[in-house]
N, C-alpha and C positions, 0 to 999 in steps of 0.2 A: 547353525539360527542361536543358541544358548551361548558356542562362544562367545559370539559376537556381541552379545548381549551381554558378557562374562568384560570382553575387550574394553566395552564400551566406559560401563561402570569401573575399569578397573585403571580408566586412563582419564576416567573423567576429571577430575583432581589434582593433576597431572605436575602442576606446577613450574616447572623443571621444563617441561616439554615445548609447553605453551607459554614460557619466555622464550628456548631458543625460535621458536617458529615467529616470534612477533620482533626477533632482528629479522628478517624475512621482505624484504621491498613489498613483495604480491600481495602477503597480509598486512602491512603497512595503509598500503593502495588497498585491500579491502575493507578496515576500518573510521579511513577516511569517504571507502562511500556508502558507507553504512552511515557514520555522520549524518553524511549531506543530506542520506535520500531521511533518517527519522527528522530533520527537521521540516522534512516535504510533507512528508504524512500528518505529521503533528500541525501545519498551519492550512493543510487543507481539511483534516478526518472529524473537524469538529461540520465542519457549513457538510459534510458529504452526509453528517449525522443530522442536524437537525435538515435539510432538505430531503431526506430519506431515496439518498439516495446507491444506500448498498447493493442495491442488486444490478444498477448500471456499473456500478466500480467494478463488481466480477463480470460484468460483459464487458466492457473496457480491456480487464486483465484480458477475457479470452481472446479481444481481434487484433493486439499487443503481439498474442501469440502469434498468430497467423503471418503479422507482419514481421517477425523474427523468422519465422520457418518463410517465409520469401527470400529474405535478406542471404540470412543459411541458406542458399538454394544457390541464390549468386549469383554465390561469394564476395557480399558486399557488409558493411559495420552492421549485426545487429542489434545492435541498441538502436541505430537508424531507426533499422525498421521498424522494429518494438514500439519507436512513438509514433513512426508515420500510422500503424494498422489502429493504436489508439488516435490517432487526432480523427480518422475516418469513423470510425465508430463515433466520438462522441459528436461531431457531428451528424451521425446520421441516426443516434437518439437523440435530439439536439431537433434537427426536423420532423422524425418521422414522428416523436411521443411530441406532439405540442400537446394533449390530453392526457389530465392525469388519467385516466380508465385504463386510453388504451397502451401506457410509458414502457410497463410489465410486460405485454406481449410483445412488441416492438424491441424491445431489447429483447428479449426468446428470440426470437426470431433468428435478426442479424445474429444476434450471440452464435447460433446453434448451427445457421448458415457457412460463419467462419472457422464456428471449431472442425467442423468438415471438410472447411481445406486446407486449414491448419496438416488434420491427418493424411492428409493427399503428398501437403509438399511436403511435411516428415520423413515421409513414407518415398521419397522422389530421391531424397536426399542419399548421395551416393558414399560420404562421409561414413565414418564414427557415429553407430548410436546414440551412446555416451555426449556425444555434445549435443544432439538433439533433443534428449531426452535435459541435461542439463534444464531446456527450459521448460517446464514446467514444475523441474525440482529447486531452480535455482543453482548459480556454480559462482559467487561471487570473484570465488581466488583466480579470478579467470578477469576481471574488469580491466588489468591494464593500464596504461598508461595516457591511450586515446579513449579509452570504455570513463576514464575518472576524469576529463579533461570535457568528455559531450554529457558528459552527470553534473558536473560544477554549473558548463553553462546554461543547461538547462533548468539550474534551482536559479543562480540568479533572474532565469525570464518570468519562469511561475511566479518566485517568490516576487520580483518587481510590478510584474503583472496584477498581484492577489493583494498586494498594500495599495495600488492605485483605484480598484474596485472597490472593496475591503467593506466599505461602509456601506451602499449601497446594495451591495452582494447581499449585507449581511439583513439589509432593514428590506429586502424583494422575499428571505428565507423566512425572514418569520413570521411574515404580514404581504404575502402578492398580491390578494388584493388593492389592499392600503395600496400599497407603494407603488400600483399598477395607474394608480387613478391620481395619481402623486406625479405621472410622470416618469416614473423609474421603468426604461426600456427592459422590465423583469425574462423575455425570451433572449433576447440580448445579451443574459447577463450570466442567462441558464448555457446558453452556448461556447463562452468563454470559457464561463467554469466549470465542462463540463470537459473543453481542450483541455484547461490546466491540470485535472484529474486525469486523464487521458494519457499526457507526459508524463506525471507520477505513477500512477497503475507502471508505464512501460519501462520507467527505469529501477521495480521494486519487482519486474521479474529478473532484473538480474542477479539480486538474493536471495527471494524464498521464492522467484518461477512467477509463474502462469497460476496458476492452480491455488499457490498459498500468499499471493501479494494482498485477501484479506482481512492477514495476521496483522501487516503494518500500518495497510488505512481505514480501517474498518477498526479492529479490539481496542487498540491503543485511547480514541474519541469516546467506545462507548465506553472505559473504565470508568474515563476521564467525566462522560456526563453522571454517570451515576454519585459522584461526591460533590459536585457544585455545580449553579445553573447558568454561570457567568459565563458569556465569550470568552474574558481572555482569560483569566482562572481555565480553561478547561482546553483552551489554545496551548496554553504553559505546562499544565500539564501532560496535553496530548503530546505535547510532543517528547517530554522526558521520557513517558510512558514506551514511546518509538523510539527512545535513543538508546533507552536500557537494551529493548527490542532487539531493537537488529546490532547494535556494537553487543551487545549480552553473548546477544545469540553465533557471533564470529567465536568471540573469545572460549565459550565454553566448545567449541566445537574443532576448537583446531590441537588437544591433544589426541583426542580415542579419532578423529579423522571422518566423522556421519556429518549427513547432510545439516548445511546451515538452517535449515529449513524447519530441519525438528527443534532445534531449539531459538530461535524466531516466533513461530508458533508456540509452541510451551507456556518459555516466558511473557510473551503475550495475553492467553490465558489465564494464568497464574494474579495478572495482576490483576485484567475482572476479576476475576473472579473475588479477591483481596474488597476492590474498590466495592465488588454486586455489598460485600458483605459488611463496609462500612456506611454505603447508604442506608439502608435498611435499618440500620440501628439508627442513625439518625431518624430515620423518619418513623422511627419507634418510639424513638425520645423524643418529636417537637409533636408526639400523636399523644405523649401522655402529660407535657407538660402543656398542652391546651386541653384537653382534659381536667387536668387539677383546676386549674383556672377558670371552666365552664361551672 
């Protein structure tokens, strides 16, 4: 274990090795995929935070694991299976969790069933254990041309739908009761957004795996929320933070050959801590100014 840790540290800043690996097609594809996913995560992240859907994202990612494991067992595209599982989960959460007080319990019930089914499907898979394990921790270097095409198509669809529903969705997220009174289809928007989140979570499984997808969909947005209250500024910062975490995580993992998810989560968490400190200092300064004025 100590030898591995020593190798990790000694190779972490081996820029010559990193530059050499950047010449490979699969690495370039991985970086493009990470950049696309960072854009998606940054676009939906602030709305996830404002709608308090962090647990739903976790549940959706677990169901994407179920779909991916089923696809792996059936010999079809894992990306398609993950998206199918996430969309089914999102629809179930939207239909069954109509009341706020029962939403978390519904997510927990569906998630636990899906996770148990995932364990069975992975156990039944006759291939390499590492292939199945990559669904949990991610395997971005195996994206390939077909996976990159799927990611790009899904990203265009998600962003197009999000642009179309953004204003009423933001209104419904900020004040759902007033939005409902003004005729905004709050429930329909909730289901649509849940599906968009599900697709994004499924795509995130390729980079950080089902267990750690929150590091891209939640952490950058939570960090941005600590330093700004503006929806526009929060979205811009979230995209920036998610891009740094996703692309930076891949770049740092190349030379040591360590799991990408380790670096993605570490970068995301570091950004969150920095933003938390900045936000606290701003609030303290604002409080002192108010005290002096009073």
